[in-house]
C-alpha positions in Angstrom: 7.4 1.4 -25.7 9.2 -1.4 -23.9 7.5 -4.8 -23.8 8.3 -7.3 -21.0 7.5 -10.9 -21.4 7.6 -13.4 -18.6 8.1 -17.1 -19.0 9.2 -20.1 -17.0 6.4 -20.5 -14.5 4.7 -23.8 -14.0 3.5 -26.4 -11.6 5.9 -28.0 -9.1 5.8 -29.9 -5.9 6.7 -28.4 -2.6 10.5 -28.2 -2.3 11.0 -27.9 -6.0 12.5 -25.1 -8.1 11.6 -22.8 -10.9 13.4 -20.1 -12.7 11.1 -17.7 -14.5 12.6 -15.1 -16.7 11.6 -11.6 -17.9 12.7 -10.6 -21.4 12.6 -6.9 -22.5 12.1 -5.9 -26.1 15.2 -3.6 -25.9 18.1 -2.9 -23.6 16.8 -1.3 -20.5 18.2 -3.1 -17.4 21.3 -1.1 -17.3 19.2 2.1 -16.7 16.2 0.6 -15.0 15.7 -1.2 -11.7 14.0 -4.5 -12.2 11.5 -6.0 -9.8 9.5 -9.2 -9.3 6.1 -8.9 -7.8 3.5 -11.6 -7.1 -0.2 -11.7 -6.5 -2.1 -14.6 -5.1 -5.9 -14.9 -5.3 -7.5 -12.8 -2.5 -4.2 -11.2 -1.5 -2.6 -7.9 -2.4 0.3 -7.6 -4.7 3.6 -8.2 -3.0 7.1 -7.1 -3.9 9.3 -10.1 -3.9 12.7 -9.1 -5.2 14.6 -6.1 -6.6 17.8 -5.7 -8.5 19.0 -2.1 -9.0 21.0 -0.7 -11.9 24.0 -0.9 -9.6 23.5 -4.6 -9.0 22.2 -4.4 -5.5 19.5 -6.9 -4.5 16.7 -6.9 -2.0 14.2 -9.5 -1.0 10.9 -9.9 0.8 11.4 -11.6 4.2 9.1 -14.4 3.1 11.5 -15.4 0.3 14.9 -14.4 1.6 17.3 -17.3 1.4 15.2 -19.2 -1.1 14.9 -16.8 -4.1 17.7 -15.1 -6.1 17.2 -12.3 -8.6 19.7 -11.8 -11.3 20.0 -10.1 -14.7 21.9 -10.5 -18.0 22.0 -7.0 -19.6 23.4 -8.4 -22.9 20.3 -10.6 -23.2 17.9 -7.9 -21.8 16.6 -10.5 -19.4 16.0 -10.7 -15.6 15.6 -14.0 -13.8 14.1 -15.2 -10.6 15.6 -18.4 -9.3 13.1 -19.9 -6.9 14.2 -22.8 -4.7 12.6 -24.7 -1.8 9.2 -23.6 -3.1 6.3 -23.7 -0.7 2.5 -23.8 -1.4 2.2 -20.3 -0.2 4.5 -19.2 -3.1 1.6 -20.0 -5.4 0.8 -16.8 -7.3 1.0 -15.0 -10.6 4.5 -13.5 -10.8 5.0 -10.2 -12.6 8.2 -8.5 -13.7 8.5 -4.8 -13.6 11.1 -2.3 -14.9 11.3 1.0 -12.9 13.1 3.6 -15.0 14.1 7.2 -14.9 11.8 9.8 -16.2 8.7 8.3 -14.5 8.8 5.3 -16.8 7.4 2.0 -15.5 6.8 -1.2 -17.5 5.0 -4.4 -16.6 4.9 -7.9 -18.0 1.8 -10.0 -18.5 2.6 -12.4 -15.6 3.4 -16.1 -15.4 1.6 -18.5 -13.1 3.5 -20.4 -10.5 1.7 -23.2 -8.7 3.3 -25.2 -5.9 1.5 -28.3 -4.7 1.7 -29.7 -1.2 
């Protein structure tokens, strides 16, 4: 099984930045798409960003222009650079690996809190 571990969340003021990371226990991101989701209290889970095995990226409209997803296959790690943070970005952020063969893996989540 693949383990995903998120880190790098925290508490920041509006307008600040964070860069959570998602580290995999073995090399997978060359063969798996990687996604970041978030879920705020009382809201449904939201897909925030995607990076495909081919390197293409996609973003939710709510974060486009502020967030950047990237990966380092040699380090088995995916990153989410979050700039110009807003209070509405407050949520638990989860990384996800979407792989061939109906394989799907989730991290434990990292809390991001943005104060106004």
